[in-house]
Structure formats: C-alpha cells, structure tokens
C-alpha positions as CSV (number, residue, x, y, z in Angstrom):
1,X,32.6,-28.1,91.0
2,X,28.9,-28.1,91.4
3,X,28.6,-24.8,89.6
4,X,30.7,-26.0,86.7
5,X,28.4,-29.0,86.1
6,X,25.4,-26.7,86.3
7,X,26.9,-24.3,83.8
8,X,27.8,-27.2,81.4
9,X,24.2,-28.7,81.7
10,X,22.6,-25.3,81.0
11,X,24.9,-24.7,78.1
12,X,24.0,-28.2,76.6
13,X,20.3,-27.4,77.0
14,X,20.7,-24.1,75.3
15,X,22.6,-25.6,72.4
16,X,19.9,-28.3,72.0
17,X,17.1,-25.7,72.1
18,X,19.0,-23.8,69.4
19,X,19.5,-26.8,67.3
20,X,15.8,-27.8,67.5
21,X,14.8,-24.4,66.4
22,X,16.7,-24.6,63.1
23,X,14.9,-25.3,59.8
24,X,16.6,-28.7,59.5
25,X,15.2,-29.8,62.8
26,X,11.7,-28.7,62.0
27,X,11.7,-30.5,58.7
28,X,13.1,-33.6,60.3
29,X,10.4,-33.5,63.0
30,X,7.7,-33.1,60.4
31,X,9.1,-36.0,58.5
32,X,9.1,-38.2,61.6
33,X,5.5,-37.3,62.4
34,X,4.4,-37.9,58.8
35,X,6.1,-41.3,58.9
36,X,4.2,-42.2,62.0
37,X,0.9,-41.1,60.4
38,X,1.6,-43.1,57.2
39,X,2.6,-46.1,59.3
40,X,-0.6,-45.9,61.3
41,X,-2.7,-45.6,58.0
42,X,-1.0,-48.7,56.6
43,X,-1.6,-50.7,59.8
44,X,-5.3,-49.6,59.7
45,X,-5.6,-50.6,56.0
46,X,-4.1,-54.0,56.7
47,X,-6.4,-54.6,59.6
48,X,-9.4,-53.5,57.5
49,X,-8.4,-55.7,54.6
50,X,-8.2,-58.7,56.9
51,X,-11.9,-58.1,57.7
52,X,-13.0,-57.9,54.1
53,X,-14.2,-61.0,52.2
54,X,-11.5,-62.8,50.3
55,X,-13.5,-62.3,47.1
56,X,-12.9,-58.6,47.4
57,X,-9.2,-58.8,48.1
58,X,-8.2,-61.9,46.1
59,X,-8.9,-62.2,42.4
60,X,-9.2,-65.5,40.5
61,X,-6.6,-65.4,37.8
62,X,-6.4,-69.2,37.3
63,X,-7.0,-70.3,33.7
64,X,-9.8,-72.6,34.7
65,X,-11.4,-70.2,37.2
66,X,-11.0,-72.7,40.0
67,X,-12.1,-70.3,42.7
68,X,-15.0,-68.7,40.9
69,X,-18.6,-69.8,41.4
70,X,-21.1,-70.3,38.6
71,X,-24.6,-68.8,38.4
72,X,-26.1,-72.3,39.3
73,X,-24.2,-72.3,42.6
74,X,-25.1,-68.8,43.4
75,X,-28.8,-69.6,42.7
76,X,-28.7,-72.5,45.1
77,X,-26.6,-70.9,47.9
78,X,-28.2,-67.5,48.0
79,X,-31.7,-69.0,48.3
80,X,-30.8,-71.1,51.3
81,X,-33.2,-70.8,54.2
82,X,-31.6,-73.3,56.6
83,X,-28.1,-73.7,58.0
84,X,-25.6,-75.9,56.2
85,X,-22.3,-77.0,57.8
86,X,-19.3,-78.1,55.6
87,X,-16.8,-80.1,57.5
88,X,-13.3,-80.0,56.0
89,X,-11.4,-83.1,57.0
90,X,-7.8,-82.1,56.7
91,X,-4.6,-82.5,58.7
92,X,-2.8,-79.4,59.9
93,X,-0.3,-78.1,57.4
94,X,-1.6,-80.3,54.6
95,X,-4.6,-78.2,53.5
96,X,-5.4,-78.1,49.8
97,X,-5.2,-74.3,48.9
98,X,-7.7,-74.7,46.0
99,X,-10.3,-76.3,48.2
100,X,-9.6,-73.7,51.0
101,X,-10.2,-70.8,48.7
102,X,-13.3,-72.4,47.2
103,X,-14.8,-73.0,50.6
104,X,-14.1,-69.4,51.5
105,X,-16.2,-68.3,48.5
106,X,-19.1,-70.5,49.7
107,X,-18.9,-69.2,53.2
108,X,-18.9,-65.6,52.0
109,X,-21.9,-66.2,49.7
110,X,-24.4,-67.0,52.4
111,X,-24.7,-66.6,56.2
112,X,-26.3,-70.0,56.3
113,X,-23.1,-71.8,55.4
114,X,-20.4,-72.5,58.0
115,X,-17.1,-74.2,57.2
116,X,-15.5,-76.1,60.1
117,X,-12.1,-77.9,59.9
118,X,-11.7,-81.3,61.4
119,X,-8.2,-82.6,61.8
120,X,-8.3,-86.5,61.7
121,X,-5.4,-86.6,64.1
122,X,-7.5,-84.7,66.7
123,X,-10.8,-86.3,65.7
124,X,-9.9,-89.8,64.5
125,X,-13.4,-91.2,64.4
126,X,-15.3,-88.1,63.2
127,X,-15.8,-89.2,59.6
128,X,-17.0,-92.7,60.5
129,X,-20.4,-91.4,61.4
130,X,-20.9,-90.2,57.9
131,X,-19.3,-92.9,55.6
132,X,-17.9,-96.4,55.6
133,X,-15.3,-95.4,53.0
134,X,-11.6,-94.9,53.6
135,X,-11.5,-91.1,54.3
136,X,-8.6,-89.3,52.5
137,X,-7.1,-86.0,53.5
138,X,-9.0,-82.9,52.2
139,X,-12.3,-84.7,52.0
140,X,-15.6,-83.0,52.9
141,X,-18.8,-83.7,54.7
142,X,-21.9,-81.5,54.0
143,X,-24.6,-81.6,56.6
144,X,-27.9,-79.9,57.3
145,X,-30.3,-81.3,59.9
146,X,-30.5,-85.0,59.6
147,X,-29.2,-85.2,56.0
148,X,-25.6,-85.3,55.0
149,X,-23.3,-86.3,52.1
150,X,-19.7,-87.3,52.1
151,X,-17.4,-86.0,49.3
152,X,-14.2,-87.8,49.0
153,X,-11.0,-86.2,47.8
154,X,-11.1,-88.5,44.7
155,X,-14.5,-87.1,43.9
156,X,-13.1,-83.6,43.8
157,X,-10.0,-84.3,41.8
158,X,-11.0,-86.7,39.0
159,X,-9.5,-88.1,35.8
160,X,-11.4,-87.3,32.6
161,X,-11.1,-89.9,29.9
162,X,-13.1,-87.9,27.4
163,X,-10.1,-87.5,25.0
164,X,-8.6,-91.0,25.6
165,X,-10.2,-92.6,22.6
166,X,-9.0,-89.9,20.2
167,X,-5.7,-88.8,21.7
168,X,-4.8,-91.5,24.1
169,X,-4.4,-89.0,26.9
170,X,-6.2,-88.7,30.2
171,X,-6.6,-85.3,31.8
172,X,-7.2,-84.3,35.4
173,X,-10.3,-82.2,36.3
174,X,-11.4,-80.3,39.3
175,X,-15.0,-81.0,40.3
176,X,-15.1,-79.2,43.7
177,X,-17.8,-76.8,42.9
178,X,-20.1,-79.4,41.2
179,X,-19.7,-81.8,44.1
180,X,-20.2,-79.2,46.9
181,X,-23.2,-77.4,45.3
182,X,-24.9,-80.8,44.6
183,X,-24.3,-81.8,48.2
184,X,-25.8,-78.6,49.5
185,X,-28.8,-78.9,47.2
186,X,-29.2,-82.5,48.5
187,X,-29.1,-81.9,52.2
188,X,-31.5,-79.0,52.2
189,X,-34.2,-80.7,50.1
190,X,-36.9,-82.8,51.7
191,X,-38.4,-84.3,48.5
192,X,-36.0,-85.6,45.9
193,X,-37.3,-86.4,42.4
194,X,-38.0,-90.2,41.9
195,X,-36.8,-91.7,38.7
196,X,-38.2,-95.2,38.0
197,X,-36.4,-97.6,35.7
198,X,-38.7,-99.9,33.7
199,X,-37.8,-103.6,33.6
200,X,-39.1,-106.8,32.1
201,X,-38.3,-106.2,28.4
202,X,-34.6,-107.0,28.3
203,X,-33.7,-103.3,29.1
204,X,-30.0,-102.5,29.3
205,X,-28.4,-101.3,32.5
206,X,-27.8,-97.6,32.8
207,X,-24.3,-96.5,32.1
208,X,-22.1,-95.6,35.0
209,X,-21.8,-92.0,33.9
210,X,-25.6,-91.7,33.7
211,X,-26.0,-93.3,37.1
212,X,-23.4,-90.9,38.6
213,X,-25.1,-87.9,36.9
214,X,-28.5,-88.8,38.4
215,X,-26.9,-89.1,41.8
216,X,-25.1,-85.8,41.5
217,X,-28.3,-84.1,40.3
218,X,-30.0,-85.5,43.4
219,X,-32.4,-87.8,41.6
220,X,-33.4,-91.0,43.5
221,X,-33.7,-94.0,41.2
222,X,-36.1,-96.9,41.7
223,X,-34.6,-99.9,39.8
224,X,-36.4,-102.9,38.4
225,X,-39.9,-101.4,38.2
226,X,-42.4,-103.5,36.4
227,X,-45.8,-102.6,35.0
228,X,-46.9,-106.2,35.2
229,X,-47.8,-106.1,38.9
230,X,-49.4,-102.7,39.2
231,X,-52.5,-101.0,37.9
232,X,-50.8,-97.7,37.0
233,X,-47.5,-95.9,37.2
234,X,-47.1,-94.8,40.9
235,X,-47.9,-91.2,41.7
236,X,-44.5,-90.5,43.2
237,X,-42.8,-91.4,39.9
238,X,-41.4,-88.1,38.6
239,X,-40.0,-89.7,35.5
240,X,-40.1,-93.2,34.0
241,X,-37.0,-94.4,32.0
242,X,-37.2,-97.1,29.3
243,X,-33.6,-97.9,28.4
244,X,-32.9,-99.9,25.3
245,X,-35.6,-102.6,25.5
246,X,-35.0,-105.7,23.4
247,X,-38.6,-107.0,23.4
248,X,-41.9,-105.2,23.1
249,X,-44.3,-104.0,25.8
250,X,-47.7,-105.6,26.1
251,X,-51.0,-103.9,25.1
252,X,-51.8,-103.5,28.8
253,X,-48.5,-101.9,29.5
254,X,-49.1,-99.6,26.5
255,X,-52.4,-98.5,27.8
256,X,-50.9,-97.7,31.2
257,X,-48.1,-95.7,29.6
258,X,-50.5,-93.8,27.5
259,X,-52.6,-92.9,30.5
260,X,-49.5,-92.0,32.4
261,X,-48.3,-89.4,29.8
262,X,-51.8,-88.1,29.1
263,X,-52.2,-87.6,32.8
264,X,-49.1,-85.4,33.1
265,X,-46.4,-88.1,33.5
266,X,-42.8,-87.8,32.3
267,X,-41.3,-90.5,30.0
268,X,-37.7,-90.9,28.9
269,X,-37.1,-93.5,26.2
270,X,-33.9,-94.8,24.5
271,X,-35.0,-97.1,21.7
272,X,-33.1,-97.9,18.5
273,X,-33.2,-100.5,15.7
274,X,-33.5,-104.1,16.8
275,X,-31.8,-107.1,15.2
276,X,-34.5,-109.8,15.4
277,X,-37.7,-108.1,16.5
278,X,-39.9,-105.1,16.2
279,X,-41.4,-102.9,18.9
280,X,-44.8,-101.9,17.5
281,X,-46.5,-101.3,20.9
282,X,-43.7,-99.2,22.2
283,X,-43.6,-97.2,19.0
284,X,-47.3,-96.6,19.3
285,X,-46.5,-94.1,22.0
286,X,-44.9,-91.9,19.3
287,X,-47.7,-92.6,16.8
288,X,-50.2,-91.0,19.3
289,X,-48.4,-87.7,18.5
290,X,-47.9,-88.0,14.8
291,X,-44.3,-89.4,14.9
292,X,-43.5,-92.5,12.8
293,X,-40.6,-94.8,13.2
294,X,-38.7,-95.9,10.1
295,X,-37.4,-99.5,10.0
296,X,-33.6,-100.0,9.6
297,X,-30.5,-98.1,10.5
298,X,-29.9,-94.5,9.5
299,X,-26.8,-93.9,7.4
300,X,-25.7,-90.3,6.5
301,X,-23.0,-90.1,3.8
302,X,-22.6,-86.3,4.4
303,X,-19.1,-86.0,6.0
304,X,-20.3,-83.2,8.2
305,X,-23.0,-85.4,9.7
306,X,-21.1,-88.4,10.9
307,X,-18.1,-89.1,13.2
308,X,-14.8,-90.7,12.3
309,X,-15.2,-93.1,9.3
310,X,-18.6,-94.7,10.1
311,X,-21.6,-93.1,8.4
312,X,-23.9,-94.9,10.9
313,X,-22.2,-93.1,13.9
314,X,-24.2,-89.9,13.3
315,X,-23.4,-86.4,14.3
316,X,-26.7,-84.7,13.6
317,X,-27.5,-81.0,13.5
318,X,-28.7,-79.8,16.9
319,X,-32.1,-78.0,16.7
320,X,-33.2,-75.0,18.8
321,X,-35.0,-75.9,22.0
322,X,-34.8,-75.3,25.8
323,X,-33.1,-78.7,26.1
324,X,-30.4,-78.1,23.5
325,X,-29.7,-74.4,24.0
326,X,-26.8,-75.0,26.4
327,X,-25.2,-77.3,23.9
328,X,-25.6,-74.8,21.1
329,X,-24.1,-72.1,23.2
330,X,-21.1,-74.3,23.9
331,X,-20.7,-75.4,20.3
332,X,-20.9,-79.1,21.3
333,X,-21.7,-82.0,19.0
334,X,-23.9,-84.9,20.0
335,X,-23.0,-88.4,18.6
336,X,-25.8,-90.8,17.9
337,X,-24.7,-94.3,16.9
338,X,-26.9,-96.9,15.3
339,X,-30.1,-95.0,15.2
340,X,-33.6,-95.3,13.8
341,X,-35.1,-92.5,11.8
342,X,-38.1,-90.6,13.1
343,X,-40.5,-88.6,11.0
344,X,-42.5,-85.9,12.6
345,X,-46.0,-85.4,11.2
346,X,-49.1,-83.3,12.1
347,X,-50.8,-83.8,15.4
348,X,-53.3,-82.1,17.7
349,X,-52.5,-84.3,20.7
350,X,-49.5,-82.3,21.7
351,X,-46.4,-80.2,20.7
352,X,-43.6,-82.2,19.1
353,X,-40.1,-80.6,18.8
354,X,-37.4,-82.2,16.7
355,X,-34.1,-82.0,18.6
356,X,-31.5,-83.8,16.4
357,X,-31.7,-83.8,12.6
358,X,-29.8,-85.6,9.9
359,X,-28.8,-84.1,6.5
360,X,-30.9,-84.4,3.4
361,X,-28.4,-86.9,2.0
362,X,-29.3,-89.5,4.8
363,X,-31.3,-92.6,4.3
364,X,-32.4,-95.6,6.3
365,X,-30.8,-99.0,5.4
366,X,-33.7,-101.5,5.3
367,X,-31.3,-104.3,6.0
368,X,-30.5,-102.9,9.4
369,X,-27.7,-104.7,11.2
370,X,-27.3,-107.0,8.2
371,X,-26.3,-104.2,5.8
372,X,-23.2,-105.0,3.7
373,X,-22.6,-101.5,2.3
374,X,-23.1,-97.9,3.2
375,X,-24.3,-97.1,-0.3
376,X,-28.0,-96.5,-1.0
377,X,-29.9,-99.6,-2.3
378,X,-33.4,-100.4,-3.4
379,X,-35.8,-100.5,-0.5
380,X,-33.8,-97.9,1.5
381,X,-35.9,-94.9,2.7
382,X,-34.8,-91.4,1.9
383,X,-34.2,-88.9,4.7
384,X,-33.8,-86.5,6.3
385,X,-34.7,-87.9,9.7
386,X,-35.2,-86.8,13.2
387,X,-33.2,-88.8,15.8
388,X,-34.6,-87.3,19.0
389,X,-37.8,-85.5,19.8
390,X,-39.4,-83.8,22.8
391,X,-43.2,-84.1,23.2
392,X,-45.5,-82.1,25.4
393,X,-49.0,-83.5,25.7
394,X,-51.8,-81.0,25.2
395,X,-54.1,-82.5,27.8
396,X,-52.4,-82.4,31.1
397,X,-48.8,-81.3,30.2
398,X,-47.2,-84.7,30.1
399,X,-43.7,-84.8,28.6
400,X,-41.7,-87.3,26.6
401,X,-38.1,-87.3,25.5
402,X,-37.4,-90.0,22.9
403,X,-33.9,-90.8,21.5
404,X,-33.9,-93.3,18.7
405,X,-30.7,-95.0,19.7
406,X,-29.9,-97.7,22.3
407,X,-26.3,-96.4,22.5
408,X,-26.6,-92.7,23.0
409,X,-25.3,-93.0,26.6
410,X,-22.7,-95.7,25.9
411,X,-19.5,-94.7,27.8
412,X,-17.4,-94.7,24.6
413,X,-19.7,-92.6,22.5
414,X,-20.4,-90.2,25.4
415,X,-16.6,-89.8,25.7
416,X,-16.4,-89.1,22.0
417,X,-18.8,-86.2,22.4
418,X,-16.9,-84.8,25.4
419,X,-19.9,-85.5,27.6
420,X,-22.4,-83.7,25.4
421,X,-24.6,-86.8,25.0
422,X,-25.0,-87.0,28.8
423,X,-25.6,-83.3,29.0
424,X,-28.3,-83.6,26.4
425,X,-30.1,-86.3,28.4
426,X,-29.7,-84.5,31.8
427,X,-31.0,-81.3,30.2
428,X,-34.0,-83.2,28.9
429,X,-34.7,-84.8,32.2
430,X,-34.6,-81.4,33.9
431,X,-37.0,-80.1,31.3
432,X,-39.4,-83.0,31.8
433,X,-39.5,-82.8,35.6
434,X,-39.4,-79.0,35.7
435,X,-36.3,-78.9,38.0
436,X,-35.4,-75.2,37.8
437,X,-32.6,-75.6,40.3
438,X,-31.1,-78.7,38.9
439,X,-27.3,-78.7,39.3
440,X,-25.4,-79.1,36.1
441,X,-21.9,-77.7,36.7
442,X,-19.1,-79.0,34.5
443,X,-15.8,-79.9,36.0
444,X,-12.8,-77.7,35.3
445,X,-9.7,-78.9,33.5
446,X,-6.4,-78.8,35.4
447,X,-4.2,-79.5,32.3
448,X,-1.6,-76.9,31.4
449,X,-1.8,-75.3,27.9
450,X,1.7,-75.4,26.6
451,X,3.0,-73.1,23.9
452,X,4.8,-75.3,21.3
453,X,7.3,-73.5,19.0
454,X,9.9,-74.7,16.5
455,X,13.6,-75.1,17.3
456,X,14.5,-72.1,15.0
457,X,11.9,-69.9,16.8
458,X,13.3,-71.0,20.1
459,X,16.8,-70.1,19.0
460,X,15.7,-66.7,17.8
461,X,14.0,-66.0,21.1
462,X,17.1,-66.9,23.0
463,X,19.3,-64.6,20.9
464,X,16.8,-61.7,21.4
465,X,16.4,-62.2,25.2
466,X,20.0,-63.0,26.0
467,X,21.8,-61.0,23.5
468,X,20.1,-58.2,21.5
469,X,17.8,-56.8,24.2
470,X,20.6,-56.5,27.0
471,X,23.0,-55.0,24.4
472,X,20.4,-52.4,23.4
473,X,19.9,-51.4,27.1
474,X,23.7,-51.2,27.6
475,X,24.1,-48.9,24.5
476,X,21.3,-46.7,25.8
477,X,23.0,-46.4,29.1
478,X,26.4,-45.5,27.6
479,X,24.7,-42.9,25.4
480,X,23.0,-41.4,28.4
481,X,26.3,-41.2,30.3
482,X,28.1,-39.5,27.4
483,X,25.3,-37.1,26.9
484,X,25.3,-35.9,30.5
485,X,29.1,-35.5,30.5
486,X,28.8,-33.2,27.4
487,X,26.2,-31.1,29.2
488,X,28.6,-30.6,32.2
C-alpha cells in the first residue's frame, strides 16, 4: 500500500515537472512575474506621487483660477524671512475644498509657512484669543510672532454689488488669496504706513470700500488729524489725505502743507466744485506747480466720454502713467462725477503728469450746481480738461495725487466702474508712499457663465445628439459586420 502511494506521488511530481517545462507554462510564469513587476512599479509611483507637491500633481482648471497664486502673492511669500502659521478653523468632515487647496499652495510656496487645522469641537476656545467675533467654520487665523489677523469665512466668500446698479444682480466672489496674502504681509511687518486724515474743514468721511481697502493693504489710518494744534505735519505721516473739504484751509495751514510736500511729504486730495464757497488757499497747492483750477462743473457732450445719460458723470480718457498702467492693461474705465477742470501749465517746481483727460468737446459750466442745461452758454470755459494729476516735487521728491471730484470714491460710482475708481486711488497711494510690495489682488468671481441658445437651436442639438449621431454609428457598425462576412 505504501509503495502504491509512493508511486502515485512520484508520478504526480513527474507530470507536474513535465507540465511546467512546456512553452505555455513558461509564458504563464513570465506573465505572472511581469505582472508583479508592473504592480510594484505602480505602487512605487503612487507612493512617490503622494510625496510630490500638489501643484505638480493637481492642475487648476477652474474658470476663475481659484487655486492659482498671483505674482503679488509669490513676491510676498517667497521673500519671507520669518515663520508664519495659518490656523484653519474647521470641523472634521466640513472642510472647504477650495480653501484647502489654496492653503496647500501657500504651504508649498515657502518653508516659512505652516498650516495647522484646529477643530472647534476639539479646541472650543482657540479662536477667542484672536477675535471677539462669532467664528464661523472654515475661518482662518494668520500669526507670526506677536502679530495676528483673523479672517472670517464671510471675508473669504463675499458678495459683489458692482453690477447691481446696472443689472440688478449680485454676484459671489472668492477673496481667499487677497485676504491671506494681506494677512501674511501684515503679521511679518514691524512698521506699517501711517495715513493721516485731515479734519477741520467739513471733510467727508471715507467710503467704506476705501476704508476696507486701506486695511487690506495694511495702511494704518489716523483719523481727525488737525493742523491747527501742531507746528508741522508729523514725521511718521506717510501720506496725508484731504477728502472733499467744504471750507478752505487757512494761510497757516497752507504754509505747513507746502513745507510738507516740498520736504518730501505725500498728499492725496479729493476736491471738486463747491456750491457756496471757493477754496483759493487749497487750490494754491496746485498753483505752485503750474496747475490752475477752473470754476464750475465740467460737462462733456461727447458720448464716449460720459456714463449713462448724464454728461457731468464723466468717463475720461486714462493717460499713460505708473498709476494708471494696471487699469489700461485691464481695459477699465474710471468714472468721475461732478468734477472741476484742471489745466496743466509750465513749471520748474516739479513734474506734473495728467492722469485723466476729457475730450476736446468738453467745457466747464460756470453756473456750477445751478446749471439748468447741458448746452454750452456764454461764460462757460472751453476744454479739454485734466481731472486728475500726479505731481512729483523737484526739491525733495514730495508727491501729490489730486482728483478734482468729491465723489470719485462714492460707493455707487465706484460700483459703476467695477471698482476701477478705488483701484486708481490705491495705485496712486502706493505710488506716493513707494510701497513696492503693496497687496492689490482682485477677488475672483464664482458666477457660472451660462451658454444661452434659442429654442430652435436646442431642438436641433437634441435631434443630432439623440437621433442622427447614434443612427450614424449604428449604420457604420452594420456596414462593418456585413463587410467582414463577405471577406469570410
């Protein structure tokens, strides 16, 4: 019995050896080994891909480029020389994927940036040390050393009313990059530019959009500054803003402002036509550089140079300059309502650059606010006029940006210009102060672009997609089958 089992086992082994020596067995063995090698390569590639930056393995194909960083951000982040921590306050399982991918880009861009997640369910009091606001999910805190800034979720996803006045619609925008880059720039800086706001002459309050833009660009504002109780503009004043005064400055104040600019100071002025008064002392600042102010309100009958149906709501031609170049590149229009006309003459006191220009058809209505017609009358002054100028003093490099309208940054007119009015002023402020790393990143629209077609076109597309194309493929298949049968 034992010998029988032995013989059977030896026979089985012999047959197995014989079967393994066949060509089929060898090919199968090679295939199995090759499969193992390919599988090992795939596993290695996947492991390696996990280690690579997401910017190498994931491509931003979103229409608004939500996950892509601009040159401004790269300039700020790649020049970091101190550590920055971004705390992402998010509940587990409720992370915003857009914010997550954007934070990945920041972390990959610099070794000085670290992103840490803080679940409010695990750390319920974490955000209270940074803000008194009600903290929403997917908010951020940017911190470096003793400085920090809280970025609420509502600051990242905002609603843009820029088209509301013309279309009645409100669009949603994503401002993640702008907010994060501004916060990083803020926490790593030890000296923030000081912007003083002159008071005491009936000046208007700054618009909310301008105030927000100053904060976002990391300018610190000093409100209610008066020249009446000082001997000179403070040395830490990086820019002095005079916003729509309704009464004139005194001769003593004029002398201080002249000394300030001639000594290298920076002055930003919004001053348009007045109803019941004149501002000769304030306008004397322009006269020092050969610029004269024309009384009245500028009207431009050229349809290409005014907005809507109001020839006094001007849409001037933007001139070439460092301030206006970004607006020219983006084909934006600036809207200047109720403006005075400026005339640029010869001067040796500095360099004067016209920034906004009316057409040759324009004229200044001497009646001003009391005008009863947009037609040219006796006493009206012929144009063209300049509506804004930049001035660089030849003595110590002082700079002035003067806009001849009190309403340039009015919320409504800024919205009409799609934010170009505000961009113009912020570009000018950056030019005056010399902020080479000023953050000016526009938010990105989240609106969908729909393709609208007529009903007849839609019907034709349905017939093609549902009927004609499938039938064509069916006929091709039948023809192929019949052709092969004939060949057989």
